BAVEX-8104 format. One line per field, with one value per residue: residue number from 1; residue in one letter; x, y, z of N, C-alpha, C, CB in turn. Coordinates in nm, 3 decimals, decimal comma. Glycine has a CB too. Layout:
% residues N
num [NUM;...]
residuo [a;...]
n.u [X;...]
n.v [Y;...]
n.w [Z;...]
ca.u [X;...]
ca.v [Y;...]
ca.w [Z;...]
c.u [X;...]
c.v [Y;...]
c.w [Z;...]
cb.u [X;...]
cb.v [Y;...]
cb.w [Z;...]
END
This chain:
% residues 66
num [1;2;3;4;5;6;7;8;9;10;11;12;13;14;15;16;17;18;19;20;21;22;23;24;25;26;27;28;29;30;31;32;33;34;35;36;37;38;39;40;41;42;43;44;45;46;47;48;49;50;51;52;53;54;55;56;57;58;59;60;61;62;63;64;65;66]
residuo [x;x;x;x;x;x;x;x;x;x;x;x;x;x;x;x;x;x;x;x;x;x;x;x;x;x;x;x;x;x;x;x;x;x;x;x;x;x;x;x;x;x;x;x;x;x;x;x;x;x;x;x;x;x;x;x;x;x;x;x;x;x;x;x;x;x]
n.u [-5,491;-5,177;-4,928;-4,588;-4,313;-3,980;-3,645;-3,322;-2,965;-2,686;-2,480;-2,579;-2,688;-2,474;-2,328;-2,518;-2,518;-2,236;-2,257;-2,442;-2,683;-2,857;-2,960;-2,985;-2,895;-2,764;-2,765;-2,948;-3,130;-3,154;-3,084;-2,764;-2,438;-2,217;-1,894;-1,672;-1,488;-1,582;-1,871;-2,095;-2,297;-2,497;-2,678;-2,626;-2,374;-2,238;-1,960;-1,804;-1,514;-1,389;-1,527;-1,660;-1,448;-1,355;-1,565;-1,770;-1,984;-1,971;-2,043;-1,941;-1,909;-1,826;-1,861;-1,836;-1,917;-2,007]
n.v [0,586;0,397;0,160;0,141;-0,057;-0,002;-0,044;-0,069;-0,107;-0,272;-0,106;0,146;0,152;0,123;0,360;0,546;0,489;0,550;0,826;0,898;0,890;0,711;0,476;0,189;-0,137;-0,325;-0,584;-0,719;-0,518;-0,388;-0,130;0,051;0,125;0,385;0,394;0,624;0,596;0,401;0,154;-0,029;-0,342;-0,413;-0,630;-0,820;-0,859;-0,727;-0,563;-0,275;-0,160;0,159;0,306;0,569;0,714;0,852;0,947;1,214;1,519;1,575;1,811;2,109;2,449;2,754;3,020;3,327;3,485;3,831]
n.w [-0,909;-0,932;-0,848;-0,928;-0,974;-0,856;-0,901;-0,838;-0,968;-0,830;-0,855;-0,871;-0,587;-0,438;-0,511;-0,392;-0,119;-0,075;-0,122;0,067;0,065;0,099;0,357;0,347;0,370;0,079;0,068;0,285;0,343;0,586;0,806;0,751;0,958;0,985;1,022;1,079;0,793;0,674;0,595;0,764;0,801;1,063;1,080;0,855;0,858;0,659;0,501;0,410;0,364;0,392;0,195;0,231;0,205;-0,049;-0,082;-0,244;-0,296;-0,559;-0,662;-0,764;-0,645;-0,804;-0,687;-0,537;-0,249;-0,182]
ca.u [-5,321;-5,105;-4,806;-4,491;-4,165;-3,868;-3,549;-3,189;-2,870;-2,576;-2,374;-2,656;-2,701;-2,331;-2,306;-2,630;-2,457;-2,119;-2,304;-2,511;-2,838;-2,931;-2,877;-3,020;-2,810;-2,802;-2,775;-3,057;-3,222;-3,157;-3,009;-2,612;-2,404;-2,117;-1,780;-1,578;-1,502;-1,640;-1,982;-2,118;-2,455;-2,468;-2,767;-2,572;-2,251;-2,167;-1,867;-1,752;-1,420;-1,303;-1,649;-1,694;-1,319;-1,329;-1,706;-1,804;-2,095;-1,928;-2,102;-1,811;-1,964;-1,743;-1,909;-1,781;-2,017;-1,942]
ca.v [0,563;0,257;0,121;0,095;-0,119;0,057;-0,147;-0,002;-0,180;-0,291;-0,009;0,268;0,115;0,145;0,511;0,605;0,458;0,638;0,957;0,917;0,906;0,597;0,409;0,079;-0,226;-0,388;-0,728;-0,747;-0,410;-0,306;-0,002;0,040;0,196;0,442;0,408;0,673;0,585;0,248;0,135;-0,173;-0,365;-0,511;-0,776;-0,937;-0,828;-0,657;-0,446;-0,209;-0,039;0,290;0,332;0,707;0,805;0,929;1,008;1,362;1,520;1,581;1,936;2,214;2,588;2,855;3,126;3,400;3,600;3,966]
ca.w [-0,882;-0,961;-0,811;-1,038;-0,905;-0,828;-0,865;-0,868;-0,995;-0,730;-0,866;-0,798;-0,469;-0,374;-0,528;-0,316;0,015;-0,071;-0,143;0,192;0,022;0,149;0,469;0,323;0,339;-0,039;0,087;0,348;0,363;0,714;0,799;0,766;1,027;0,950;1,123;0,998;0,648;0,669;0,617;0,773;0,842;1,173;1,083;0,798;0,879;0,520;0,546;0,277;0,418;0,302;0,095;0,223;0,213;-0,129;-0,154;-0,254;-0,372;-0,707;-0,695;-0,748;-0,687;-0,822;-0,670;-0,419;-0,190;-0,167]
c.u [-5,258;-4,961;-4,702;-4,356;-4,085;-3,748;-3,396;-3,083;-2,785;-2,505;-2,446;-2,655;-2,572;-2,300;-2,390;-2,542;-2,340;-2,131;-2,388;-2,659;-2,943;-2,863;-2,924;-2,895;-2,844;-2,816;-2,934;-3,184;-3,272;-3,088;-2,869;-2,576;-2,253;-2,014;-1,658;-1,581;-1,562;-1,779;-2,015;-2,276;-2,437;-2,572;-2,703;-2,429;-2,133;-2,077;-1,810;-1,655;-1,401;-1,412;-1,676;-1,560;-1,310;-1,484;-1,726;-1,925;-2,079;-1,992;-1,972;-1,891;-1,827;-1,765;-1,838;-1,894;-1,941;-1,914]
c.v [0,427;0,261;0,080;0,057;-0,022;-0,026;-0,045;-0,122;-0,181;-0,160;0,109;0,238;0,173;0,324;0,575;0,602;0,554;0,775;1,003;0,942;0,834;0,528;0,241;-0,054;-0,315;-0,528;-0,771;-0,634;-0,351;-0,179;-0,011;0,152;0,271;0,449;0,467;0,661;0,468;0,233;-0,033;-0,207;-0,479;-0,633;-0,861;-0,960;-0,794;-0,589;-0,386;-0,104;0,063;0,348;0,510;0,785;0,901;0,993;1,168;1,364;1,542;1,739;2,036;2,356;2,671;2,994;3,206;3,481;3,734;4,054]
c.w [-0,879;-0,895;-0,914;-0,938;-0,933;-0,806;-0,925;-0,867;-0,843;-0,735;-0,827;-0,642;-0,412;-0,384;-0,432;-0,168;-0,014;-0,068;-0,011;0,168;0,074;0,251;0,470;0,287;0,184;-0,031;0,160;0,405;0,482;0,721;0,837;0,898;0,941;1,057;1,034;0,833;0,582;0,676;0,635;0,811;0,943;1,191;0,991;0,767;0,737;0,554;0,441;0,346;0,341;0,217;0,115;0,227;0,097;-0,192;-0,138;-0,317;-0,514;-0,743;-0,663;-0,752;-0,707;-0,800;-0,529;-0,360;-0,190;-0,252]
cb.u [-5,279;-5,088;-4,825;-4,459;-4,095;-3,889;-3,592;-3,150;-2,798;-2,476;-2,303;-2,823;-2,726;-2,200;-2,339;-2,793;-2,417;-2,044;-2,390;-2,448;-2,856;-2,961;-2,914;-3,113;-2,808;-2,717;-2,640;-3,000;-3,315;-3,105;-3,070;-2,528;-2,401;-2,153;-1,739;-1,471;-1,384;-1,590;-2,047;-2,015;-2,568;-2,463;-2,933;-2,631;-2,216;-2,245;-1,758;-1,883;-1,289;-1,160;-1,811;-1,792;-1,183;-1,233;-1,847;-1,703;-2,177;-2,003;-2,249;-1,679;-2,074;-1,712;-2,053;-1,657;-2,070;-1,846]
cb.v [0,616;0,228;0,024;0,231;-0,263;0,130;-0,327;0,120;-0,123;-0,417;0,002;0,282;-0,030;0,041;0,566;0,506;0,286;0,617;0,960;1,031;0,882;0,506;0,493;0,114;-0,312;-0,358;-0,773;-0,814;-0,438;-0,379;0,097;0,086;0,120;0,554;0,253;0,615;0,598;0,163;0,208;-0,234;-0,412;-0,430;-0,766;-0,953;-0,944;-0,567;-0,484;-0,133;-0,073;0,232;0,220;0,750;0,718;0,856;0,935;1,451;1,608;1,436;1,967;2,201;2,661;2,845;3,097;3,494;3,568;3,960]
cb.w [-0,742;-1,133;-0,728;-1,169;-0,963;-0,728;-0,962;-0,751;-1,129;-0,762;-1,007;-0,853;-0,456;-0,477;-0,670;-0,324;0,052;-0,169;-0,278;0,269;-0,106;0,047;0,631;0,221;0,468;-0,137;0,190;0,445;0,309;0,819;0,883;0,601;1,160;0,903;1,198;1,047;0,596;0,780;0,515;0,884;0,704;1,306;1,035;0,693;0,965;0,430;0,634;0,169;0,448;0,183;0,150;0,340;0,213;-0,221;-0,079;-0,329;-0,324;-0,813;-0,602;-0,893;-0,562;-0,923;-0,670;-0,458;-0,027;-0,124]
END
């Protein structure tokens, strides 16, 4: 079994944060805190105001039960 490197771009990291898939700060790697629609890192003071405001899953289901 070999270990392969896994690297994401900043855009991919921000999208993952906005979707709620990751809770890791793109600057320092510590966990971020969610304050309503804002995301902030208590370790390095990174602040992304309104990042979660328009974030959605992008998944739309048009099914109706019954």
